[in-house]
N, C-alpha and C positions, 0 to 999 in steps of 0.2 A: 627448594625448586627454583629456577633458574628466573630470571627476569622475563626470558624472551618463552618461560613457558604460563610464568601467570600473569602476560597480559595474552595468555591465547583461551587460559580457565575465565579469566572477566569474561573474554566475549560469548563463550560458550556458557556462562554464567547467566548472563543478562538473555541470550540465545533462545538457552533450553526454558529459562523461568517466561519470556513469551512464545518459544515456539509451547507449553505446555496448555499458556493460553490461549493460543493461534487452532491448536487443534482442536483446544474444546470447543470454540466458536468454528469451528470449522464442523463439530457436528449438531451443533444449535443450528449453524445455514446448514447444510445437509437436509434435516426436520422440517426446516423454514422453506427452503428448494423444491423436497419433494409433495409436501402439502403447497404450492404455488403452482406446482408444476400439474400436480391431477384437478386442484381446484379453479385454478382461474387459466391452464394451458401456453404454449408457445403466446400466445396475444395478450396475455396478462404480465406475460415477463417483455414484450416489449413496452407496452405502457409501463409496468415499474421503471425497466432500465430506460425510456427517454425523461418519465420524471424525476428519476432519479438526476439524469446527465444534466437536467437546469436546474434544479436546485443547486447543484455545483456549481455551477455557472455562477450565478449569482453570488454566491455563497462565500466562490474566490473572489471575486469583483471586487464586493461590494464590505470583506473582512480584510483585505490591504494585507493579506499575510503573516499578521501577529502573529496567529499560534508559531509557525516558521524561526521570524525575528526575534520573537520573547525566548524562545529553547535555549538561541545561539547567546541572546547577553543573560541569563541567568543560571547558562551553562558555564560560561567565560567569568561571572562574577561568583559564580557558587563556591569556586574555588579559594577564595580568600577567605581570610579570616576574620573579615569584620561581614556580617550580613547585612549592616541597613543598606546597603545600596541593590538585594536582593531585596528586597521588600520592597524598595521605589520602584522597582523595576515591574512587580505582582500585584504592588498597590496600581501601579499608573494601567499598566493590561487591565486589571479586571476594570476599569473604569470606560477605558475605549473602545471595548471586545461589548460592552454594551450600547455604545453608540452607534458601530458597523453593522452589531446584529439590526438592530430599532430599522436601520437605515438598510441591508437587506431583505427587511419584512414589509416596508411600506413599498421600495418599488416593483416587488410581487405583485401586490396588492392593484399597485397604480398600474401595471403592464401584463397585469395576466393576460385580458384580451388577447393582447399583442404574442404573446409567451404565449399562449395556446393554440395558435397560428400558425404561432415560428414552428412548432412543433411537433401537432399533430393533424395541422394540413387545415383546423376548422379551428370554431369557438368551444366547440362542444366543452371543451377543461378548464375557462375561464375559473366558472364556481374550484373545481378544484386548485387551483391556485392559491387563488383569492384563502385558502383554507392551510395551503401549507406555506403561506409566510412562517404560522407558527413555527414550521420545524425547522425551515431559516434561521431566526432567530433563536433556538435555542440547544440547533446544531453549533450554530458558533459560540455563545456562551461555554457552552462542554469542548470544545478546539481549542480557549484560553485556560481549562479549570486540566487538560490535558496537558501543554505546552508548563500547565506552575509544576505537577509532577515531572512529567519530565524531565526539568531543565534541574529543576533541584531533587534528580537522580533518583526520586523515593518510586523506584520501579514496581518491589513488591503490593505498593497501594497501590498505581497504575494498572497493575496485574488482575488486580483484587476486583477494580472500578469494572475491567473492561467484561471477566465472568460473569458478575453480580449481574448487570448492566444484560449481559446478554442471556441470560437467563429469563429475567423480568421479562424482558423485549419478549421474547419469544411466549410466553405465558399466554402475554394480553392478547398479541396480534394473532397468533392463529386461530383463535375463535370467529376475527373478522373474516379471516379468509372462509373461514368454514359455513357463518351463516349471506355472508354478502357478497362470497366472492369477488369477483374485479372492484365492485363500489365498497368495498372491505378493503381495498388499495391506500386511500385516500387517510383514513384514521387510520389505519396502520406505519404509514411511513409519519404520521403528529404522534403518535403513542411512543414510537420508536425514543423519537428525537426526544420528548420530553421525561419518560422513565433512565433515560441514559443520562438528560440532566442534575436531573435528580440524587441519582447515583456518585458521580462524578461530583459534585457543589459538597456533598454529603465528605467527600477520603479528600479532600481538598481543605475542611474546613481541620483535620486531621495536621493542617502542615503547618508548624508553630514558627510562624512569622509573622510579625505585625507587621499590620496595614496601615498604610500614611494616607493621612486627607492631603488632598491638594485645591488649592485654587483652580477658579480658568484658565488662569492664567499661566503660571504653573504647571498645570494637567501637559496642555500645548505645548510647554517650551520643550518638557523632562521627556516626552511621547516623541518629538519629532526624529530621534534618531531610530528609533521600534516603527518609525511607519516612514521613512525612509526604505528602509532594508526590509521590511515587511512590504513596500508596494512593488518590489523587485521578482516577491513572492509569489506575488497576491495575482502580476501581470504574469508568470512562468507557468500556477496553476491554473491559473484562467484558458491557456494556450491549450496545455493540454487538454482540462476538460474541453476546449472547444472546440479541440481537432474532435474526441470523444462522441460529440453529439452531433458532429457534421458526417462522423463515419456510421452516425444510427438514422438520419435524416437521408442521405445517399440510398441506403438498402432500404428504407421502409418507399422514400419516391420509385423510386430504379425494379423493388422487388414489392412487398407487405410488411404489413405492422409484425404478419406474426415471421418472416426471415428476422429483425430486430429483436424480437424474443427468442429464438436460436440466436443469434450472436450474442446475446447480453446473455445469455445462457452458459455460451461457452467463453467468454473473453469473462466470464465469474470464477470459471473453473483454473484456467490460465494466471490471472491477475490474485485474485484469492486465494484460489485452493493448495495451485499451488507455490502462487506468489508469497505463501504465509512467511516464510523461511526471509523475507526479504521487507516484511514487516515486522519479524519477530528480532529482526536485527536488527533494523532501525532507529528503534526505538533506545538506544545504550550507543549507535553507533554516530546518530550527531553530535549526540552531547557532547562525545566523548571527544571528537575530529573537532566539534567547537574551543572546546579547550585548552588545546592545544595548536590552533592555527595560525602560530607567529613560529614556528620549532618547522622548519617545511622536512626534519632530518625523522622529527618525531613524526610525524605526519605517511611521511613513504613507510615506513612499519609499518603502523598499524593500517595504512592502505595494503599492503602486503595481507596481514595477517589477516585482515578482512577477510579478504578477495580468496584466502587459500581455504578459511571458513567457508565462506559462498561455494565455490565449488565443491567441497567434499560433498556437504549438506545438500547440493540439489540432486547431484549425479545418481545418488540410490533413487529418490522422489521423484524423477525423470522415468528412469528406468524399470521402478514399480508401477509408476503411470501409463508407461508404452506396456506395459503386460500388460497389465488387466482394463486397459479404457474401455472397451466396448462394455460389461461388468458396472463400471463405476461411473459410465454418464446415466444407465438405466436403475443405477443404484440411489444417484442424486436428483435424479428429475424421472424419465419412465422412456419404454422405447421408443416412441412417438420423435426424440432426438436422439438418434442414434444420428441421424444427420450431421451433428458437427462433432463426427470423432472426426473427420480427418482436420481439421478447422482448431479442434484441442493438442493432437498430437502434434503437427508442425510446430503451434504453438507454445506447448509443453518445453520442444527442443530449442526452441527462441531463449526460454528461459536460459536455459546455458548460459551464452553470451551478456542477457540481462546481470548474472549473478556478479561479473565481472564490470562491466560499465556499472551499477549499481554504488560497487564500490568508490569506482574514484568519480566518478558524477559530486559525491557529497562534498569531498574538496573545492569544488569551486564555491557551493556554498555556505562549507563552513569559512570560507577565507573571506563572502562577502561582497564577490566580487560579483555586481551585480550588474552591468555591461553587458561583462561580457556571461553573462549565468541569462541573461535578455535573450541576447543575438541566439547563442546553442542552440534555446528553444523552440524558437522560431524557427532558425533551418531547422532543428531534430522534429518537429511537428511538420511541419511542411514536404518534409519527406516522406513521415508516416504515414500523413494525409493521402500523401498522392500514391502509394505505393499501394494501400490499401486500398482504393479505387480502382487503380488499373489491374489488383488482383483480386479483387470482386469480381469487373466484366468479364476478366478473365475465365474463372475457374470456381467459382460463385463462394463460398465458405471454407468450401477446402484451398483453394486460391487463396485466398486470404491468410490463413492460414501459413501458407508455403511464404506469403508477402508478411509475416509477423516477422519469423525467421531471419530471412534478410535481412526487413530492419535493423534487430537488435544485433545482428552481425553489422552493417555500418554502423552500427553504435558504436559499438564495443570498439572500431577500429578507429574511430572517428577522436572518443576520451583518452583513449593510450596516446596516440599523438597529438594529444592540445594538453592531457595535462602532464605532459613528457617534457615539452616548448614552452609552457607558458611556468610549471613549478616545478621542474624535474624531477619528477614523481615515474619512477621508473618498476618495472615487475621483475622479479627476483627470476634468478635462473632454476631455482627451488619450486618459484611457482609454475612454472612455465612447464617444467619436468611433471606435475601436478594436474594442470591443464590439458596438458596431452595424453595424456592415460585418462582420465578425466570424459574426454571430449572419444580417445577410439567407444571406451564403455558405453556412453549414449550413442554412437554412431554403427554400435554393431547394434543395438538391442534395437533398434527402428530398422536393422537390418532383418536381424529376425521378422519383424513384424511381418518381412513379406514372404516368407516361409508360408506355402501352402498347406503341408501335410502338418496337423493340428497339431497332434502330436508330438512333429518334430519341434514345431513352433517352439509350442511351451517347456519343451524338454533345454531346448536354449537358453529360449528366456529368463528360468529358472534360475540357468547357473549363473545367464551374469549379474539378474538380480544376487544374489549370494555370494559375487564378487564382488562385486561395486558395495554390498554392506562392507565383507571382511576389510576392504581396500579402503573404507573410511574408517574404520574404526579404529587401525593398523596404523592408519598415518596420523589418527586425532591423539595416538598412545603414544607416536613417538614425540610429538608436538607440548605434550599436554602431561600426562602418565595421567591413563584414564582412572586408573585406581583413587589415588590418589583425588583428584576430579569428585570422581563420584558418593568418596567420601563423603569429603567439603561439603556436597547438597542437601546431604541428608544432615548435617551439623548443623546446631542450633546458632543463629547469630541475634544479634540482640535488636530488637524490633528498632525499627527507623523513625 
């Protein structure tokens, strides 16, 4: 197999591994979402959405981006024969993450009343936030464990930890929603954080890299580089989280908590269910890109290959969703949530452009160019917030979906121009050919949804679904020889 085909195979192996994990997680999430929708309704979804957004802001502020900066540093050193540097980075990470996690928990407790008032407009959730400080601490500790597995390329262990933690969390939390309804939300969030940490702690114990002890002075000195890069990641993550939080607060203020629940449910479909491809790919893509960040030519090849795979994978997913959107929404939630169909339809279409900007955006992070990354994050999220507010005011949830689509297109064009200007990253003619065909397929699928005759609509959409699947398979066969790839998946590999 040629070097190029090997590269595509590597991307697809990692994507299929974590794609499988994501599919399983989605099945778990479907069961959880269905239960929540039936037991606590849209208002419960609104409460969960606001609590999660608030905790994410606190977490992003206090963990100082250590999970991302650690992956970058571990990935760069993991290619070397000497593991002593990797041991040093992991040892520093494990100590510092405890400090940042404790800080996050203390901030949540001390400012619980203020946080409750900002989030819900009252102090009713003060004690809920006090209890959720436990979730803040253990979620941060889990992020550190994930960084170790991801940076050292223990991808199978990472996949296994994800699968087990999702399964056990579901079994533990469902009874809480059943017996306590909305009052079960906080215990469920805490329980999930504790279980997930326990599972990931077990799997990182199996990573055979010795830990190193440091004095306080040594710890401060050795953590400086990681903290400086991490601070950049923290700022940008916090900006993203704050933007999402402000959109939810805006919807609550201008509409209702129920509307926030509908938004959260729709966003979950667009970002988690359809966006599972990005989660699956980023697990392998970022460490791989970080390891070659000094070689622009290699990075250009990696970006084009990743963008190619992303577009080919997302197209059938978009087409399938557009075809079965009403059934999917009712399956995931209930008929009460049908109001989100317009929102998720346009939002899902937007993920087509997100697939390319996803591949381009990681270049800046892998390069470690903090000023560029922060500046772009502020600009992009300001644009996103503005578009979201205007589009929701004009067209409600469906208008918000159209706003998402418009933003993703702007984001794609902007990153394409910037990465070309800053790093000489250019997308190839071969990629654009694939991009154009896939865009036409997605566009045709959307147009077919507008056909009023039911039988004709589903006939047209079925033809487009079949074409998109066949086209994707044919392209992958050209790039990596599918028969050889499938055999390699089932071939036993030595243990990590």
